[in-house]
C-alpha positions as CSV (number, residue, x, y, z in Angstrom):
1,M,0.0,0.0,0.0
2,A,1.3,3.5,-0.8
3,G,2.4,5.7,2.0
4,G,0.1,8.3,3.6
5,G,0.4,12.0,3.9
6,G,-1.5,15.3,3.2
7,A,-1.1,17.3,0.0
8,P,0.7,20.6,0.3
9,G,-1.6,23.5,1.3
10,L,-4.3,21.2,2.6
11,R,-3.2,21.1,6.2
12,P,-4.9,24.5,7.1
13,L,-8.1,23.1,5.6
14,L,-8.0,19.9,7.7
15,L,-7.4,21.9,10.8
16,L,-10.4,24.1,9.9
17,L,-12.6,21.1,9.4
18,L,-11.5,19.5,12.6
19,A,-12.3,22.7,14.5
20,A,-15.7,22.8,12.8
21,A,-16.3,19.2,13.8
22,A,-15.3,19.9,17.4
23,S,-18.0,22.7,17.5
24,V,-20.8,20.2,16.5
25,P,-23.1,19.5,19.4
26,G,-22.8,16.2,21.3
27,G,-23.5,13.0,19.3
28,D,-25.8,11.2,21.8
29,G,-27.7,8.4,20.0
30,Q,-25.3,8.4,16.9
31,N,-23.4,5.2,16.0
32,L,-21.3,3.8,13.3
33,V,-21.9,0.6,11.3
34,T,-19.6,-1.4,9.1
35,E,-19.0,-5.0,7.9
36,D,-15.9,-7.2,7.5
37,V,-14.7,-7.7,3.9
38,T,-13.4,-10.9,2.4
39,V,-11.9,-10.6,-1.1
40,V,-9.9,-12.7,-3.5
41,E,-6.5,-11.4,-4.4
42,G,-6.6,-9.1,-7.4
43,D,-10.3,-8.3,-7.0
44,V,-12.1,-5.2,-5.6
45,A,-12.8,-4.6,-1.9
46,T,-15.5,-2.2,-0.9
47,I,-15.4,-0.5,2.6
48,S,-18.5,1.2,3.9
49,C,-18.7,3.4,7.0
50,R,-22.4,4.2,7.7
51,V,-23.9,6.5,10.4
52,K,-27.2,6.0,12.0
53,N,-29.1,9.1,13.2
54,S,-26.7,11.3,11.4
55,D,-26.3,15.0,12.4
56,D,-23.8,15.9,9.7
57,S,-20.8,15.0,11.7
58,V,-17.6,14.4,9.8
59,I,-16.7,10.8,8.7
60,Q,-13.3,9.7,7.8
61,L,-11.6,6.3,6.9
62,L,-8.1,5.3,8.0
63,N,-5.9,2.4,6.9
64,P,-4.2,-0.1,9.2
65,N,-1.3,2.3,9.7
66,R,-3.8,5.0,10.9
67,Q,-3.3,7.1,7.7
68,T,-6.3,8.9,6.5
69,I,-7.7,7.4,3.3
70,Y,-10.7,9.7,2.9
71,F,-11.8,12.7,5.0
72,R,-15.4,13.3,4.0
73,D,-15.1,13.2,0.2
74,F,-11.4,14.2,0.1
75,R,-8.6,11.7,-0.4
76,P,-5.3,12.8,1.2
77,L,-3.7,9.4,0.6
78,K,-1.7,9.1,-2.6
79,D,-2.9,5.7,-3.6
80,S,-5.1,5.8,-6.7
81,R,-6.4,2.3,-6.0
82,F,-8.8,3.9,-3.5
83,Q,-11.8,5.5,-5.1
84,L,-14.8,7.2,-3.6
85,V,-18.0,5.2,-4.4
86,N,-20.5,7.2,-2.3
87,F,-20.4,10.1,0.1
88,S,-23.3,11.5,2.1
89,N,-24.0,12.7,5.7
90,S,-24.8,9.0,6.5
91,E,-22.2,7.0,4.5
92,L,-18.7,7.0,3.3
93,R,-18.1,4.1,0.8
94,V,-14.7,3.5,-0.7
95,S,-13.5,0.8,-3.1
96,L,-10.0,-0.7,-3.2
97,T,-9.0,-2.2,-6.5
98,N,-6.4,-4.9,-7.2
99,V,-6.2,-6.1,-3.6
100,S,-3.1,-7.8,-2.5
101,I,-2.0,-9.6,0.7
102,S,-0.3,-6.4,1.9
103,D,-3.8,-4.7,2.0
104,E,-5.0,-7.1,4.7
105,G,-5.7,-5.7,8.2
106,K,-8.1,-3.4,10.1
107,Y,-9.5,-0.2,8.5
108,F,-11.0,2.4,10.9
109,C,-14.2,4.4,10.5
110,Q,-14.2,7.5,12.6
111,L,-17.0,9.9,13.3
112,Y,-16.2,13.4,14.7
113,T,-18.7,13.7,17.5
114,D,-18.3,14.6,21.1
115,P,-16.9,12.3,22.2
116,P,-15.6,10.9,18.8
117,Q,-16.7,7.4,17.7
118,E,-14.6,4.7,16.0
119,I,-15.1,1.2,14.7
120,Y,-13.1,-1.0,12.4
121,T,-13.6,-3.4,9.6
122,T,-11.2,-6.2,8.7
123,I,-10.2,-7.0,5.1
124,T,-9.2,-10.6,4.6
125,V,-7.5,-11.5,1.3
126,L,-7.9,-15.0,-0.1
127,V,-5.2,-16.4,-2.5
128,P,-6.1,-19.2,-4.8
129,P,-3.5,-21.9,-5.6
130,R,-0.9,-20.6,-8.0
131,N,-0.6,-23.9,-9.8
132,L,-2.2,-27.4,-9.7
133,V,-0.1,-30.3,-10.9
134,I,-0.4,-34.1,-10.9
135,D,2.9,-36.1,-10.9
136,I,2.6,-39.8,-11.7
137,Q,5.2,-42.3,-10.6
138,K,4.9,-44.3,-13.9
139,E,3.6,-43.1,-17.2
140,V,2.8,-46.6,-18.2
141,A,1.9,-49.3,-15.6
142,V,1.3,-53.0,-15.8
143,E,-1.9,-54.5,-14.4
144,G,-1.6,-55.5,-10.8
145,E,1.1,-52.8,-10.0
146,E,0.7,-50.1,-7.4
147,I,1.5,-46.6,-8.7
148,E,1.9,-43.3,-6.8
149,L,0.3,-40.1,-7.8
150,N,0.9,-36.7,-6.2
151,C,-1.2,-33.6,-6.6
152,T,0.3,-30.3,-5.5
153,A,-1.6,-27.0,-5.0
154,M,1.0,-24.2,-4.5
155,A,0.9,-20.9,-2.7
156,S,-2.6,-20.6,-1.5
157,R,-4.3,-18.9,1.4
158,P,-5.8,-20.5,3.4
159,A,-4.5,-24.0,2.8
160,T,-6.5,-25.9,0.1
161,T,-8.3,-29.2,0.5
162,I,-7.5,-31.8,-2.2
163,R,-9.9,-34.5,-3.3
164,W,-9.2,-37.5,-5.7
165,F,-11.5,-39.1,-8.2
166,K,-11.0,-42.1,-10.5
167,G,-13.6,-41.7,-13.1
168,N,-16.7,-40.9,-11.0
169,K,-15.5,-42.8,-7.9
170,E,-14.0,-40.7,-5.1
171,L,-10.7,-42.0,-3.6
172,T,-8.8,-41.1,-0.4
173,G,-5.4,-39.6,-0.5
174,K,-2.9,-38.5,2.2
175,A,-2.2,-34.7,2.4
176,E,0.8,-32.8,3.7
177,V,0.8,-29.0,4.3
178,E,3.8,-26.7,4.1
179,Q,3.7,-23.1,5.2
180,W,5.8,-20.3,3.6
181,S,5.2,-17.0,5.3
182,D,1.5,-16.5,4.9
183,M,1.1,-18.9,2.1
184,Y,0.4,-22.7,2.1
185,T,1.5,-25.5,-0.3
186,V,-0.5,-28.7,-0.1
187,T,0.5,-32.0,-1.6
188,S,-1.8,-35.0,-1.6
189,Q,-0.5,-38.5,-2.3
190,L,-2.6,-41.3,-3.8
191,V,-1.5,-44.9,-4.0
192,L,-3.5,-46.9,-6.6
193,K,-3.4,-50.5,-7.7
194,V,-4.3,-50.6,-11.4
195,G,-6.0,-53.2,-13.5
196,R,-6.8,-53.6,-17.2
197,E,-10.2,-51.9,-16.5
198,D,-8.3,-48.7,-15.5
199,D,-6.6,-48.2,-18.9
200,G,-7.7,-44.9,-20.3
201,V,-9.6,-43.9,-17.1
202,P,-8.9,-40.3,-15.8
203,V,-7.6,-39.7,-12.4
204,I,-8.8,-36.3,-11.3
205,C,-7.4,-33.9,-8.6
206,V,-10.0,-31.4,-7.4
207,V,-9.3,-28.4,-5.2
208,D,-11.7,-27.1,-2.6
209,H,-10.9,-23.5,-1.8
210,P,-13.0,-20.4,-1.0
211,A,-11.1,-18.3,-3.5
212,V,-11.8,-20.6,-6.5
213,K,-14.4,-22.8,-8.0
214,D,-14.1,-25.9,-10.3
215,L,-10.3,-25.9,-10.1
216,Q,-9.1,-29.4,-11.1
217,T,-6.5,-31.2,-13.2
218,Q,-6.4,-34.8,-14.4
219,R,-4.2,-37.5,-15.8
220,Y,-5.2,-40.5,-17.9
221,L,-4.0,-43.9,-16.8
222,E,-2.2,-46.1,-19.2
223,V,-2.2,-49.7,-18.2
224,M,-0.7,-52.6,-20.1
225,Y,-2.2,-56.1,-19.7
226,K,-1.8,-59.6,-21.0
227,P,-4.2,-60.8,-23.8
228,Q,-7.8,-61.7,-23.3
229,V,-8.5,-64.8,-25.6
230,R,-11.9,-66.1,-26.8
231,V,-12.6,-69.0,-29.2
232,S,-15.8,-68.9,-31.2
233,Q,-17.4,-71.6,-33.4
234,N,-18.1,-70.3,-36.9
235,Y,-19.4,-73.5,-38.4
236,P,-21.6,-75.3,-37.7
237,V,-23.5,-72.3,-36.3
238,Q,-24.8,-73.4,-32.9
239,G,-25.1,-77.0,-34.2
240,L,-23.9,-80.4,-33.4
241,T,-20.4,-81.4,-34.5
242,R,-21.2,-84.6,-36.4
243,E,-19.0,-87.1,-38.2
244,G,-18.2,-86.2,-41.7
245,E,-19.1,-82.5,-41.3
246,P,-16.7,-79.6,-41.2
247,L,-15.7,-77.5,-38.1
248,E,-14.4,-73.9,-38.2
249,L,-13.1,-72.1,-35.1
250,T,-11.9,-68.5,-34.8
251,C,-9.6,-67.2,-32.1
252,A,-9.9,-63.5,-31.0
253,A,-7.3,-61.9,-28.7
254,F,-7.2,-58.4,-27.3
255,G,-4.5,-57.0,-25.0
256,K,-2.2,-54.0,-24.5
257,P,0.0,-54.0,-26.4
258,Q,-1.9,-55.9,-29.0
259,P,-0.9,-59.6,-29.1
260,T,1.6,-60.4,-31.9
261,D,2.0,-64.1,-31.3
262,M,-1.0,-66.4,-31.7
263,R,-1.1,-70.2,-32.2
264,W,-3.3,-73.3,-32.1
265,L,-2.5,-76.5,-30.4
266,R,-4.2,-79.7,-29.2
267,V,-3.9,-80.3,-25.4
268,D,-2.3,-83.6,-24.4
269,D,-2.1,-84.9,-28.0
270,E,-0.7,-84.0,-31.4
271,M,-2.7,-81.9,-33.8
272,P,-4.4,-84.1,-36.4
273,Q,-2.7,-83.9,-39.8
274,H,-5.9,-83.0,-41.6
275,V,-6.5,-79.9,-39.4
276,V,-5.8,-76.7,-41.3
277,V,-4.6,-73.6,-39.2
278,S,-4.7,-70.3,-41.0
279,G,-3.8,-67.4,-38.7
280,S,-6.5,-67.2,-36.1
281,N,-8.7,-69.8,-37.8
282,L,-8.8,-73.6,-37.3
283,L,-10.6,-75.8,-39.9
284,I,-11.4,-79.5,-39.8
285,S,-13.1,-80.4,-43.1
286,N,-14.2,-83.9,-42.2
287,L,-14.8,-84.6,-38.6
288,N,-14.3,-88.1,-37.1
289,K,-14.2,-89.6,-33.6
290,T,-10.4,-89.3,-33.5
291,D,-10.7,-85.6,-33.5
292,N,-12.3,-85.5,-30.0
293,G,-10.2,-83.5,-27.6
294,T,-9.3,-80.0,-26.4
295,Y,-8.1,-77.4,-28.8
296,R,-6.3,-74.4,-27.4
297,C,-5.6,-71.0,-28.8
298,E,-2.7,-69.2,-27.1
299,A,-1.8,-65.5,-27.5
300,S,1.0,-63.5,-26.0
301,N,2.3,-60.0,-25.8
302,A,5.1,-58.2,-23.8
303,V,3.1,-58.5,-20.6
304,G,2.3,-62.2,-20.7
305,K,0.5,-65.2,-22.2
306,S,-3.2,-66.3,-22.1
307,H,-5.3,-69.0,-23.7
308,A,-8.8,-70.2,-24.3
309,D,-9.9,-73.9,-24.8
310,Y,-12.5,-75.5,-27.1
311,M,-13.5,-79.1,-26.1
312,L,-14.6,-81.0,-29.2
313,F,-17.0,-84.0,-29.1
314,V,-17.9,-85.5,-32.4
315,Y,-21.4,-87.0,-32.5
316,D,-22.7,-89.8,-34.7
317,T,-24.4,-88.8,-37.9
318,T,-27.7,-90.0,-36.4
319,A,-27.5,-87.6,-33.4
320,T,-30.4,-85.1,-33.3
321,T,-30.1,-83.5,-29.9
322,E,-28.9,-79.9,-30.3
323,P,-26.6,-78.4,-27.6
324,A,-28.2,-75.3,-26.0
325,V,-25.2,-73.1,-26.6
326,H,-22.0,-73.3,-28.7
327,D,-19.1,-71.3,-27.4
328,S,-15.5,-72.0,-26.6
329,R,-16.6,-74.8,-24.3
330,A,-19.5,-76.2,-26.4
331,G,-17.7,-79.5,-27.2
332,E,-17.2,-80.0,-23.5
333,E,-20.9,-79.4,-22.8
334,G,-22.0,-81.9,-25.4
335,A,-19.7,-84.5,-24.1
336,I,-20.8,-84.0,-20.5
337,R,-24.5,-84.1,-21.7
338,S,-23.9,-87.4,-23.4
339,V,-22.1,-88.8,-20.4
340,D,-25.0,-87.7,-18.2
341,H,-27.5,-89.6,-20.3
342,A,-25.3,-92.8,-20.2
343,V,-25.0,-92.6,-16.5
344,V,-28.7,-92.1,-16.0
345,G,-29.5,-95.1,-18.2
346,G,-27.0,-97.3,-16.3
347,V,-28.4,-96.3,-13.0
348,V,-32.0,-97.1,-14.1
349,A,-30.8,-100.5,-15.4
350,V,-29.1,-101.4,-12.2
351,V,-32.2,-100.4,-10.2
352,V,-34.5,-102.6,-12.4
353,F,-32.1,-105.5,-12.1
354,A,-31.9,-105.2,-8.3
355,M,-35.7,-105.1,-8.0
356,L,-36.1,-108.3,-10.2
357,C,-33.5,-110.0,-8.0
358,L,-35.4,-109.0,-4.9
359,L,-38.7,-110.3,-6.3
360,I,-37.1,-113.7,-7.1
361,V,-35.6,-114.0,-3.6
362,L,-38.9,-113.1,-1.9
363,G,-40.8,-115.6,-4.1
364,R,-38.5,-118.4,-3.2
365,Y,-38.7,-117.5,0.5
366,F,-42.5,-117.5,0.6
367,A,-42.7,-120.8,-1.4
368,R,-40.3,-122.5,1.0
369,H,-42.2,-121.5,4.1
370,K,-45.5,-122.6,2.6
371,G,-44.2,-126.1,1.9
372,T,-42.9,-126.4,5.4
373,Y,-46.3,-125.6,6.8
374,F,-48.0,-128.3,4.9
375,T,-45.2,-130.8,5.7
376,H,-45.4,-130.3,9.5
377,E,-49.1,-130.5,9.4
378,A,-49.1,-134.0,7.9
379,K,-46.0,-135.3,9.7
380,G,-46.5,-138.8,11.2
381,A,-49.5,-139.6,9.2
382,D,-47.8,-141.3,6.3
383,D,-47.5,-144.8,7.9
384,A,-51.0,-144.8,9.5
385,A,-53.3,-147.8,8.6
386,D,-56.5,-145.7,8.6
387,A,-57.6,-142.1,8.9
388,D,-58.1,-142.2,12.6
389,T,-54.6,-143.5,13.2
390,A,-53.2,-140.8,10.9
391,I,-54.9,-138.1,12.8
392,I,-53.6,-139.5,16.1
393,N,-50.0,-139.9,14.8
394,A,-49.9,-136.5,13.2
395,E,-47.8,-134.0,15.1
396,G,-49.9,-131.7,17.1
397,G,-53.0,-133.6,16.3
398,Q,-53.4,-135.5,19.6
399,N,-56.1,-133.2,20.9
400,N,-57.9,-133.1,17.6
401,S,-58.0,-136.9,17.5
402,E,-59.6,-137.1,20.9
403,E,-62.1,-134.6,20.0
404,K,-62.9,-136.5,16.8
405,K,-63.2,-139.8,18.7
406,E,-65.6,-138.4,21.0
407,Y,-67.5,-137.0,18.1
408,F,-67.7,-140.4,16.4
409,I,-68.7,-142.3,19.6
C-alpha cells in the first residue's frame, strides 16, 4: 500500500474542518456501522462506513497504519487504487482495486462527534493456488502394479483441500501441508493398484478453496495387460459337431500391447494332420471320432500369455439333440451331456435288475415257508393204517383226535 500524507496546502483546511467538527453538538444516539470484507487477491474490496441518526458529523476512513484514506469526500492518501464510491451525511463508501496480501488488516471508520466514535472493519484476502499439478510415478503401468500419484496445490491462502476421483469414484489420499510465510502449499498422495479396466480412465485432482471454483486437473492412466482370448465356433453355427461334417473355429485376442504371437495346439495330444490352421482360424473339413479332444488358442504380448480352450466332441451322424449353446466350451458341454445320459441309463438298469432279483428271492422265500407248513401238518400220518390213526399220529394232532373220537362215539 502506498504511504500516507497530506497534500501541500491542505493542512490548514484539515485543521479548519476539525475545528468545525469539534464545534458540533454532542452526538448522543449516533453510532457507526460497518462489515468485515473478504476478497480474492486481485479483486475489488469495498469498505462502507455508515452512520445511524446522522447529524452531519464528519466521517473519515483510515488504513491499518492509521493514515487517512478519505476525510469526507477528500482523499489525502496518494494511492489511486482507493476510489470514492459514495459520500453523504450518513455514509462514506470507498473501493480498493487490485487487492493484495499487503492490504489485509483493520480499517478504521471515525465519526467526529463529542466524544468521537470509532469502529473498524477487517479486510481478509484469499489467495487461490498458483498452480495445480499431478505427478505420476509411472507413465505406463502393468496391471496389478501399485502406482503413486501426487497432486500439488502451490501458494494458496488459506490451505487448500484436495480430493481425488478415479472416473466418478472418489478416492482417499494423504495430504501434507507446508507453510511459507502467509502462504500454504498442499501435496496429496494417492496410491493406486491398477488393473486392465483402469486403462484410459482419468484420475482427477480437485481443489476445494473459498477463492476458486471448479479448479481441477487430471491424468489419464495407461495400463498394459496380457491378452484376453476367446474362441468362437463359426461352423456349424450353434449346431452339433457330427462325423463327416466340417468345423471352423476362430480365435480372437485383445491386449495392450496388441498380441503379436497367436497359435493353435491340441492339449495332451498331437494336432491331427488333416487340421488346417490359418492365422487365427482352425478348420477341420471332415470330422471323425479321433478328432475328439481339447483345442487351445494361445496368445502372448510383452506382458504375458493367455489361452482359451475348445472341447470338441464329435457326434454320430444320427445324433439329433442340439446343444443349448455353442461357445469356446461347447464341445465339453456336449460330451458332458452325453455322459450324463449314459450314467442315468446305467443307474436305471441297475435299479431294475436289483428289483427283479429282490422279487425272485422273496418268491423263493415264501414258497419254502408254505411247503414247510404243509409238511409239518401231515408229519407222522404217512404210515397210518387208517384215517383215525393218521390223525392220532400227526404232530400236534393229539387233541384233535380225541375230540374227533368223542364225536364219532
